[in-house]
N, C-alpha and C positions, 0 to 999 in steps of 0.2 A: 728514567725520572727518579727512581728510588736511589740509584747510585749517585746521582747529582745531589739529592737532598742529604745523603749520608756525607758526601765530601764537603758540602756547604756547612753542615753542622760541625764536622771535625775542624774545618778551617775557622769557624766562629769561636769554637772552644779554644783553639790554639791562640787566636788573636786575644781573647779575653785573658788567658793565662799569661801571655807576654805582657799585656798591659798591667795586670795585677803584679807581676814581678817588677816591672819598672816603677810603679807607684810604691810598692813595698820597699824597694831599694832606696828610693828618694826619701821616704819618711823614716825608715829604720836605720839606714847606714849614713846617708848624707846629713840628715837632720834639717832643722829649720835654719837657713842661712841668715835670716833676719834677726835672730835673737842676739847676735853679736854686733849688729849695726847700731848706729846712734839711736834710731827709733826703738830698738830693743830695750833701751833703758826704761821704757814705760813699765816693764815688769818690776824692776827695782823700786821705782817711784811709788807704784801702787802698793807694793808689799810694805814699804816703809810707812805709807799713810795708814794702812790697815793695822800696823803693829803698834802705833802710838795711841794710847787710850787717854792720855792727859790732854789738856788744851795745847794746841800747836799753832804754828804759823804756816799757812799754805801759800806759797808763791806760785801763782797761776799765770802762765803766759807763754811766750815764744822762746826761741833759743837765746834771745837776749838775756834771759834769766840764767840759762845753763852756763853760758860763757861769761856773763858779766856780773853775777851776784856771788858774793862770798857768804854762803849760807852758814858756814861755821862761825864766822865773825858775828853775823846777825844773831845766831843762837847764843853765843857767848854774851852779847850785849843785852839781850832781852831775858835770858834765863828760860826761854821756851824752846822746845824742839822745833826745828824748821824743816819743812819738806819742800824742796825746790822741784816744781813740776814743769819747768821749762822744757819744751820740746820744739820740734821743727815748726817754723812759722807757716808752712804750707798746709798744716792741719787745720788752722783757723781757730778763732776764739771759741766757737761753739764746741769744738772737740775738746779743747783744754778745760773749759768750764764743766762740761758733762763728765769728764774724767775725774774731776775733783768732787763733784756733787755728792756721790754716795758716802764719802768719807768725812764730810763736814759735820762736826758735832758742836753742841753748845759750848761756848767759851773759845772756840777756834777763831783765829784772825785770818781772814782770806784777803790777800793782796792781789788784785788783778793788774797785770802789767802788759796790756795789749799794745802793739805798735801800730795797729790800724783798727778801724771800726767798721768792718763789713757787716752785712746782714747775717742772719742766722743760717749760714751755709758752711759746708766744708769745701774749701776751694779746690783741694786736690784729693779726689776720692780714692785714687789708686794708692797714694801715700797713706791714707787713713786705713785702707785694707791691709797694706803691708805692715803697718804699725800694730794693728790689732792682731 
């Protein structure tokens, strides 16, 4: 019985070490594969929002903003910095609105450009977790 417990303990330690090596390789060598995807642009968008201290225009909505709005032209026409928060439509209106909420200051102009009006849910939870 003592030999069985010793062997079991050694096997459990070996399995834990192998799992730790795999996880370490994944995080340290491979890195996060999602930071280079379209949804990874959330990092740049939130950094830009946080960096602008003056009144700004926030465009909040789905990918129709990312691909259909010329933010530079709007910035030139209004003289205000523009932050285009357009992201994947599968995230839903609630996700987009909550992403912008902490960065809204007095004097900001927030333009909501939703392409549908669902209830306050995130339609694709998996996509939301990948994005975060």
